[in-house]
DRENPA-3360 file (N, C-alpha, C; in nm, 2 decimals, always signed):
BEGIN
1 = MVTPQVSR = +2.44/+10.23/+16.03/+2.37/+10.14/+15.90/+2.47/+10.05/+15.87 ~ +2.42/+9.92/+15.85/+2.51/+9.81/+15.82/+2.51/+9.81/+15.66 ~ +2.63/+9.79/+15.61/+2.65/+9.79/+15.47/+2.66/+9.64/+15.43 ~ +2.62/+9.61/+15.32/+2.66/+9.46/+15.29/+2.79/+9.44/+15.24 ~ +2.86/+9.32/+15.26/+3.00/+9.31/+15.20/+3.01/+9.34/+15.05 ~ +3.11/+9.40/+15.02/+3.15/+9.46/+14.87/+3.26/+9.39/+14.83 ~ +3.24/+9.31/+14.72/+3.33/+9.26/+14.64/+3.44/+9.34/+14.62 ~ +3.55/+9.29/+14.57/+3.69/+9.37/+14.55/+3.66/+9.42/+14.40;
9 = EDHAKFEA = +3.59/+9.34/+14.34/+3.54/+9.40/+14.20/+3.48/+9.51/+14.21 ~ +3.38/+9.51/+14.28/+3.27/+9.64/+14.29/+3.36/+9.76/+14.38 ~ +3.46/+9.73/+14.45/+3.54/+9.84/+14.54/+3.63/+9.90/+14.44 ~ +3.68/+9.84/+14.33/+3.76/+9.87/+14.22/+3.70/+9.94/+14.13 ~ +3.57/+9.88/+14.11/+3.51/+9.99/+14.01/+3.48/+10.14/+14.06 ~ +3.43/+10.11/+14.19/+3.40/+10.27/+14.27/+3.54/+10.35/+14.26 ~ +3.63/+10.28/+14.30/+3.76/+10.35/+14.30/+3.77/+10.41/+14.18 ~ +3.75/+10.34/+14.06/+3.77/+10.42/+13.92/+3.69/+10.53/+13.88;
17 = FYLSNYKP = +3.57/+10.49/+13.94/+3.45/+10.58/+13.93/+3.50/+10.70/+14.02 ~ +3.55/+10.71/+14.12/+3.58/+10.82/+14.20/+3.69/+10.89/+14.14 ~ +3.80/+10.80/+14.13/+3.92/+10.90/+14.06/+3.89/+10.96/+13.93 ~ +3.80/+10.91/+13.83/+3.79/+10.98/+13.71/+3.68/+11.10/+13.73 ~ +3.59/+11.09/+13.84/+3.49/+11.21/+13.86/+3.52/+11.30/+13.96 ~ +3.58/+11.28/+14.03/+3.63/+11.35/+14.15/+3.68/+11.51/+14.15 ~ +3.78/+11.53/+14.03/+3.80/+11.66/+13.98/+3.69/+11.74/+13.94 ~ +3.61/+11.67/+13.83/+3.51/+11.75/+13.77/+3.39/+11.77/+13.88;
25 = IYAYVHRR = +3.36/+11.70/+13.95/+3.27/+11.72/+14.09/+3.33/+11.82/+14.17 ~ +3.45/+11.82/+14.20/+3.50/+11.93/+14.30/+3.47/+12.05/+14.22 ~ +3.52/+12.06/+14.11/+3.52/+12.20/+14.04/+3.38/+12.25/+14.03 ~ +3.29/+12.17/+14.01/+3.17/+12.19/+13.98/+3.09/+12.25/+14.13 ~ +3.11/+12.18/+14.23/+3.08/+12.24/+14.34/+3.14/+12.34/+14.41 ~ +3.28/+12.35/+14.38/+3.35/+12.47/+14.43/+3.30/+12.61/+14.35 ~ +3.27/+12.61/+14.24/+3.21/+12.72/+14.16/+3.08/+12.76/+14.22 ~ +2.99/+12.68/+14.28/+2.87/+12.71/+14.32/+2.85/+12.72/+14.49;
33 = VLQTSDVP = +2.97/+12.75/+14.54/+2.95/+12.74/+14.69/+3.04/+12.89/+14.72 ~ +2.97/+12.95/+14.84/+3.01/+13.08/+14.88/+3.17/+13.05/+14.94 ~ +3.16/+12.96/+15.05/+3.26/+12.93/+15.17/+3.35/+12.82/+15.11 ~ +3.47/+12.82/+15.06/+3.53/+12.72/+15.01/+3.57/+12.60/+15.09 ~ +3.57/+12.65/+15.23/+3.61/+12.54/+15.32/+3.46/+12.43/+15.34 ~ +3.37/+12.46/+15.27/+3.26/+12.39/+15.26/+3.27/+12.25/+15.14 ~ +3.34/+12.30/+15.04/+3.35/+12.22/+14.92/+3.39/+12.06/+14.96 ~ +3.51/+12.03/+15.04/+3.53/+11.90/+15.05/+3.41/+11.81/+15.13;
41 = DIVSEVFA = +3.35/+11.88/+15.24/+3.22/+11.82/+15.29/+3.13/+11.77/+15.18 ~ +3.08/+11.87/+15.08/+2.98/+11.86/+14.98/+3.04/+11.75/+14.90 ~ +3.14/+11.76/+14.86/+3.22/+11.66/+14.77/+3.21/+11.51/+14.83 ~ +3.24/+11.50/+14.95/+3.23/+11.37/+15.02/+3.10/+11.33/+15.03 ~ +3.00/+11.41/+15.07/+2.84/+11.38/+15.06/+2.80/+11.32/+14.92 ~ +2.87/+11.37/+14.82/+2.81/+11.33/+14.66/+2.86/+11.19/+14.66 ~ +2.99/+11.15/+14.70/+3.04/+11.04/+14.67/+2.99/+10.93/+14.77 ~ +2.95/+11.00/+14.89/+2.90/+10.88/+14.99/+2.75/+10.83/+14.93;
49 = VAWRRFGD = +2.68/+10.94/+14.87/+2.57/+10.89/+14.82/+2.60/+10.78/+14.68 ~ +2.71/+10.80/+14.59/+2.72/+10.74/+14.51/+2.78/+10.58/+14.55 ~ +2.84/+10.61/+14.68/+2.89/+10.47/+14.70/+2.77/+10.39/+14.75 ~ +2.66/+10.46/+14.84/+2.53/+10.39/+14.89/+2.47/+10.33/+14.80 ~ +2.46/+10.42/+14.68/+2.37/+10.39/+14.56/+2.45/+10.31/+14.45 ~ +2.58/+10.27/+14.47/+2.66/+10.21/+14.34/+2.58/+10.11/+14.28 ~ +2.51/+10.03/+14.33/+2.44/+9.91/+14.29/+2.35/+9.98/+14.16 ~ +2.29/+10.11/+14.21/+2.18/+10.15/+14.11/+2.23/+10.26/+14.00;
57 = LPASPQDR = +2.37/+10.26/+14.01/+2.43/+10.35/+13.91/+2.40/+10.32/+13.78 ~ +2.39/+10.41/+13.67/+2.36/+10.37/+13.53/+2.48/+10.35/+13.46 ~ +2.47/+10.30/+13.35/+2.59/+10.26/+13.29/+2.65/+10.36/+13.22 ~ +2.80/+10.38/+13.19/+2.88/+10.50/+13.14/+2.82/+10.52/+12.99 ~ +2.79/+10.63/+12.97/+2.84/+10.78/+13.02/+2.73/+10.83/+13.11 ~ +2.62/+10.78/+13.14/+2.53/+10.83/+13.20/+2.56/+10.83/+13.34 ~ +2.66/+10.74/+13.37/+2.67/+10.74/+13.54/+2.75/+10.88/+13.57 ~ +2.81/+10.96/+13.48/+2.89/+11.09/+13.51/+2.76/+11.19/+13.54;
65 = LWLFGVAQ = +2.67/+11.19/+13.46/+2.56/+11.27/+13.44/+2.48/+11.25/+13.58 ~ +2.46/+11.11/+13.62/+2.40/+11.07/+13.75/+2.47/+11.15/+13.86 ~ +2.58/+11.16/+13.87/+2.68/+11.20/+13.98/+2.65/+11.36/+13.97 ~ +2.66/+11.42/+13.87/+2.63/+11.55/+13.86/+2.50/+11.59/+13.92 ~ +2.40/+11.51/+13.90/+2.25/+11.54/+13.96/+2.26/+11.53/+14.12 ~ +2.34/+11.42/+14.17/+2.38/+11.41/+14.29/+2.42/+11.52/+14.35 ~ +2.52/+11.58/+14.29/+2.60/+11.69/+14.33/+2.51/+11.81/+14.33 ~ +2.41/+11.82/+14.23/+2.32/+11.92/+14.23/+2.24/+11.93/+14.35;
73 = KCLLEHHR = +2.17/+11.80/+14.39/+2.10/+11.78/+14.52/+2.15/+11.80/+14.63 ~ +2.30/+11.77/+14.66/+2.37/+11.81/+14.75/+2.38/+11.93/+14.77 ~ +2.40/+12.02/+14.66/+2.43/+12.15/+14.70/+2.31/+12.23/+14.71 ~ +2.19/+12.20/+14.65/+2.05/+12.24/+14.72/+2.05/+12.21/+14.84 ~ +2.07/+12.12/+14.91/+2.04/+12.07/+15.05/+2.17/+12.15/+15.14 ~ +2.28/+12.18/+15.11/+2.37/+12.27/+15.16/+2.33/+12.40/+15.18 ~ +2.28/+12.44/+15.05/+2.19/+12.59/+15.05/+2.10/+12.61/+15.12 ~ +2.01/+12.51/+15.12/+1.89/+12.53/+15.26/+1.93/+12.51/+15.37;
81 = RRLHRLRL = +2.05/+12.44/+15.42/+2.08/+12.44/+15.56/+2.16/+12.58/+15.57 ~ +2.23/+12.63/+15.47/+2.29/+12.73/+15.53/+2.18/+12.86/+15.53 ~ +2.09/+12.86/+15.44/+1.97/+12.97/+15.46/+1.91/+12.96/+15.57 ~ +1.86/+12.82/+15.64/+1.81/+12.82/+15.75/+1.89/+12.84/+15.87 ~ +2.03/+12.83/+15.87/+2.12/+12.87/+16.00/+2.12/+13.03/+15.99 ~ +2.12/+13.10/+15.86/+2.11/+13.24/+15.88/+1.99/+13.29/+15.93 ~ +1.90/+13.23/+15.88/+1.77/+13.28/+15.91/+1.75/+13.27/+16.07 ~ +1.81/+13.16/+16.15/+1.81/+13.14/+16.29/+1.90/+13.22/+16.34;
89 = LSHLAAQP = +2.00/+13.24/+16.28/+2.11/+13.35/+16.36/+2.05/+13.48/+16.34 ~ +1.99/+13.55/+16.24/+1.91/+13.63/+16.23/+1.80/+13.67/+16.34 ~ +1.72/+13.55/+16.37/+1.60/+13.56/+16.44/+1.67/+13.59/+16.58 ~ +1.77/+13.51/+16.62/+1.83/+13.52/+16.76/+1.89/+13.66/+16.75 ~ +1.98/+13.69/+16.65/+2.00/+13.86/+16.69/+1.92/+13.96/+16.70 ~ +1.78/+13.90/+16.63/+1.68/+14.03/+16.66/+1.61/+14.04/+16.82 ~ +1.62/+13.91/+16.87/+1.57/+13.88/+17.00/+1.64/+13.98/+17.09 ~ +1.56/+14.04/+17.18/+1.59/+14.12/+17.28/+1.69/+14.03/+17.38;
97 = NRIELLDT = +1.81/+14.08/+17.44/+1.89/+13.99/+17.51/+1.87/+14.05/+17.67 ~ +1.77/+14.03/+17.71/+1.71/+14.07/+17.84/+1.71/+13.97/+17.95 ~ +1.78/+13.98/+18.04/+1.78/+13.88/+18.16/+1.66/+13.94/+18.26 ~ +1.56/+13.86/+18.30/+1.46/+13.87/+18.34/+1.50/+13.88/+18.49 ~ +1.47/+14.00/+18.54/+1.49/+14.06/+18.68/+1.34/+14.05/+18.77 ~ +1.35/+13.98/+18.83/+1.20/+13.95/+18.92/+1.17/+14.05/+19.00 ~ +1.06/+14.10/+19.02/+1.01/+14.19/+19.11/+1.03/+14.12/+19.27 ~ +1.09/+14.13/+19.34/+1.10/+14.09/+19.46/+1.07/+14.19/+19.57;
105 = SVDPQHLR = +1.07/+14.30/+19.55/+1.03/+14.40/+19.65/+0.96/+14.53/+19.59 ~ +0.84/+14.58/+19.65/+0.79/+14.72/+19.62/+0.86/+14.85/+19.65 ~ +0.97/+14.84/+19.74/+1.07/+14.93/+19.74/+1.10/+15.01/+19.63 ~ +1.05/+15.14/+19.62/+1.09/+15.22/+19.52/+1.24/+15.26/+19.49 ~ +1.33/+15.26/+19.58/+1.47/+15.22/+19.53/+1.51/+15.12/+19.49 ~ +1.42/+15.00/+19.51/+1.45/+14.85/+19.45/+1.44/+14.85/+19.29 ~ +1.31/+14.91/+19.29/+1.26/+14.93/+19.17/+1.33/+15.01/+19.06 ~ +1.40/+15.10/+19.13/+1.45/+15.22/+19.03/+1.59/+15.13/+19.00;
113 = VRAALQEL = +1.66/+15.07/+19.08/+1.77/+14.99/+19.07/+1.77/+14.90/+18.95 ~ +1.65/+14.82/+18.95/+1.59/+14.71/+18.86/+1.59/+14.77/+18.74 ~ +1.52/+14.89/+18.71/+1.50/+14.96/+18.60/+1.61/+15.02/+18.56 ~ +1.72/+15.08/+18.63/+1.84/+15.13/+18.58/+1.95/+14.98/+18.51 ~ +1.93/+14.88/+18.60/+2.00/+14.76/+18.52/+1.96/+14.72/+18.40 ~ +1.82/+14.74/+18.37/+1.75/+14.68/+18.28/+1.81/+14.80/+18.14 ~ +1.84/+14.91/+18.16/+1.87/+15.00/+18.08/+2.01/+14.98/+18.05 ~ +2.10/+14.91/+18.10/+2.24/+14.89/+18.07/+2.25/+14.80/+17.94;
121 = RPFDREVV = +2.37/+14.82/+17.89/+2.38/+14.74/+17.77/+2.40/+14.59/+17.80 ~ +2.36/+14.48/+17.70/+2.33/+14.38/+17.77/+2.46/+14.30/+17.83 ~ +2.58/+14.33/+17.78/+2.71/+14.26/+17.83/+2.75/+14.33/+17.94 ~ +2.74/+14.48/+17.96/+2.73/+14.56/+18.08/+2.66/+14.49/+18.17 ~ +2.54/+14.48/+18.18/+2.43/+14.42/+18.28/+2.49/+14.28/+18.31 ~ +2.54/+14.21/+18.22/+2.56/+14.07/+18.27/+2.70/+14.09/+18.34 ~ +2.78/+14.13/+18.32/+2.91/+14.18/+18.41/+2.87/+14.21/+18.56 ~ +2.79/+14.31/+18.56/+2.75/+14.37/+18.68/+2.66/+14.27/+18.76;
129 = LLVYWDGL = +2.59/+14.20/+18.69/+2.50/+14.07/+18.78/+2.61/+13.99/+18.81 ~ +2.68/+13.91/+18.73/+2.78/+13.82/+18.76/+2.87/+13.85/+18.90 ~ +2.91/+13.98/+18.87/+3.00/+14.03/+18.99/+2.93/+14.06/+19.12 ~ +2.82/+14.12/+19.11/+2.76/+14.18/+19.23/+2.62/+14.09/+19.29 ~ +2.58/+14.02/+19.19/+2.45/+13.95/+19.20/+2.50/+13.82/+19.25 ~ +2.58/+13.74/+19.16/+2.61/+13.61/+19.16/+2.75/+13.60/+19.26 ~ +2.84/+13.69/+19.28/+2.93/+13.71/+19.36/+3.05/+13.65/+19.31 ~ +3.07/+13.66/+19.18/+3.19/+13.59/+19.12/+3.29/+13.72/+19.12;
137 = SHAEAACV = +3.42/+13.64/+19.14/+3.53/+13.73/+19.10/+3.55/+13.82/+18.99 ~ +3.63/+13.91/+18.96/+3.63/+13.95/+18.83/+3.71/+13.83/+18.73 ~ +3.80/+13.78/+18.78/+3.85/+13.67/+18.71/+3.75/+13.56/+18.69 ~ +3.67/+13.53/+18.76/+3.57/+13.43/+18.72/+3.49/+13.48/+18.63 ~ +3.43/+13.61/+18.63/+3.32/+13.65/+18.53/+3.40/+13.65/+18.41 ~ +3.53/+13.70/+18.41/+3.61/+13.70/+18.28/+3.59/+13.55/+18.22 ~ +3.64/+13.44/+18.29/+3.62/+13.31/+18.24/+3.46/+13.29/+18.19 ~ +3.35/+13.33/+18.26/+3.22/+13.28/+18.23/+3.22/+13.35/+18.07;
145 = LGCSVNAV = +3.25/+13.47/+18.05/+3.22/+13.56/+17.97/+3.31/+13.55/+17.84 ~ +3.43/+13.49/+17.88/+3.53/+13.47/+17.76/+3.61/+13.60/+17.72 ~ +3.61/+13.67/+17.82/+3.69/+13.80/+17.80/+3.81/+13.80/+17.89 ~ +3.89/+13.90/+17.88/+4.00/+13.95/+17.99/+3.95/+14.00/+18.13 ~ +4.03/+14.00/+18.23/+3.99/+14.05/+18.36/+3.97/+14.20/+18.33 ~ +4.08/+14.24/+18.24/+4.08/+14.41/+18.22/+3.92/+14.44/+18.16 ~ +3.89/+14.36/+18.06/+3.75/+14.37/+18.02/+3.64/+14.38/+18.12 ~ +3.66/+14.31/+18.21/+3.55/+14.31/+18.31/+3.58/+14.43/+18.41;
153 = ALRIKKAK = +3.68/+14.44/+18.43/+3.71/+14.58/+18.52/+3.65/+14.71/+18.47 ~ +3.67/+14.72/+18.33/+3.65/+14.83/+18.26/+3.51/+14.84/+18.22 ~ +3.43/+14.73/+18.21/+3.27/+14.71/+18.19/+3.22/+14.75/+18.33 ~ +3.29/+14.68/+18.43/+3.22/+14.73/+18.59/+3.22/+14.88/+18.59 ~ +3.33/+14.91/+18.58/+3.39/+15.07/+18.59/+3.27/+15.17/+18.53 ~ +3.24/+15.12/+18.41/+3.14/+15.21/+18.31/+3.01/+15.16/+18.36 ~ +2.96/+15.08/+18.38/+2.85/+15.02/+18.42/+2.81/+15.13/+18.56 ~ +2.90/+15.10/+18.63/+2.87/+15.17/+18.78/+2.84/+15.36/+18.74;
161 = VRLQVQLD = +2.90/+15.37/+18.66/+2.92/+15.52/+18.62/+2.76/+15.55/+18.57 ~ +2.74/+15.45/+18.45/+2.59/+15.46/+18.39/+2.46/+15.46/+18.51 ~ +2.51/+15.37/+18.58/+2.41/+15.34/+18.70/+2.38/+15.45/+18.79 ~ +2.49/+15.51/+18.82/+2.48/+15.64/+18.89/+2.41/+15.73/+18.85 ~ +2.43/+15.77/+18.69/+2.37/+15.87/+18.64/+2.23/+15.84/+18.64 ~ +2.22/+15.71/+18.61/+2.06/+15.66/+18.59/+1.99/+15.69/+18.71 ~ +2.03/+15.66/+18.81/+2.00/+15.66/+18.95/+1.99/+15.79/+19.02 ~ +2.05/+15.89/+18.97/+2.09/+16.03/+19.00/+2.13/+16.01/+19.16;
169 = VDSPAASL = +2.23/+15.93/+19.19/+2.26/+15.91/+19.34/+2.39/+16.00/+19.35 ~ +2.35/+16.07/+19.51/+2.47/+16.12/+19.55/+2.59/+16.05/+19.60 ~ +2.57/+15.94/+19.60/+2.68/+15.87/+19.67/+2.79/+15.83/+19.57 ~ +2.91/+15.80/+19.59/+3.01/+15.75/+19.47/+2.98/+15.62/+19.43 ~ +3.01/+15.61/+19.31/+3.00/+15.51/+19.22/+3.05/+15.36/+19.29 ~ +3.15/+15.39/+19.36/+3.24/+15.29/+19.45/+3.15/+15.23/+19.55 ~ +3.03/+15.29/+19.59/+2.96/+15.23/+19.69/+2.88/+15.10/+19.67 ~ +2.89/+15.04/+19.52/+2.85/+14.91/+19.50/+2.97/+14.83/+19.56;
177 = SSDTSSIP = +2.89/+14.75/+19.66/+2.99/+14.64/+19.71/+2.99/+14.51/+19.65 ~ +3.06/+14.41/+19.68/+3.03/+14.28/+19.63/+2.97/+14.21/+19.73 ~ +2.90/+14.26/+19.82/+2.82/+14.20/+19.92/+2.67/+14.16/+19.83 ~ +2.65/+14.04/+19.80/+2.51/+14.03/+19.73/+2.39/+14.06/+19.78 ~ +2.42/+14.07/+19.91/+2.27/+14.10/+19.99/+2.22/+14.24/+19.97 ~ +2.31/+14.32/+19.93/+2.28/+14.45/+19.89/+2.20/+14.48/+19.78 ~ +2.21/+14.37/+19.68/+2.14/+14.40/+19.57/+1.99/+14.34/+19.58 ~ +1.90/+14.42/+19.53/+1.78/+14.40/+19.56/+1.68/+14.31/+19.45;
185 = ITPKEQLS = +1.78/+14.24/+19.40/+1.72/+14.13/+19.27/+1.73/+13.98/+19.35 ~ +1.63/+13.93/+19.32/+1.67/+13.76/+19.35/+1.65/+13.69/+19.23 ~ +1.74/+13.59/+19.25/+1.74/+13.51/+19.09/+1.61/+13.42/+19.14 ~ +1.56/+13.36/+19.02/+1.43/+13.25/+19.02/+1.48/+13.14/+19.11 ~ +1.60/+13.08/+19.08/+1.63/+12.96/+19.16/+1.62/+13.00/+19.33 ~ +1.64/+13.14/+19.37/+1.62/+13.13/+19.50/+1.49/+13.15/+19.54 ~ +1.40/+13.18/+19.45/+1.26/+13.20/+19.51/+1.18/+13.07/+19.53 ~ +1.24/+12.95/+19.46/+1.19/+12.82/+19.48/+1.21/+12.74/+19.61;
% end
């Protein structure tokens, strides 16, 4: 946005207006916000509106009341955005974190493996798929997931045990290898 040239006189008037009203506006906003880290941003927004509309500012003492009205509108907008963000996060948290495993085989053993993978907790399933399906090392999977290599190794170990129990397989849990051809699941990208 292009702002018109501002005279030194207007600049000095706004600076005086800002200095005389900053503390009361800051206190007003601070009392009405849950996170104090949001206060400086909201106060800055209030004074940005005041700067843009400085030519429309009423004469003193109405200018102070007008500024409180601007602060109230900025607070309402802040609360609306915060509520919207919380609703969105709540909605996303309620979504099942399912990775779509495509049916690429009608082999009953493959179907059992896919069903068993779907029963794992989302993080455990993701670790297993990254290591055994995508062929990543433990260190690479840890980097993707933002956790330690030890956490990946522990998740893999626990997931193998859970898979073995679910599949009721007599072979040892260590029989899962890093050879991705043994995994009966095909990613969507390989189907095209």
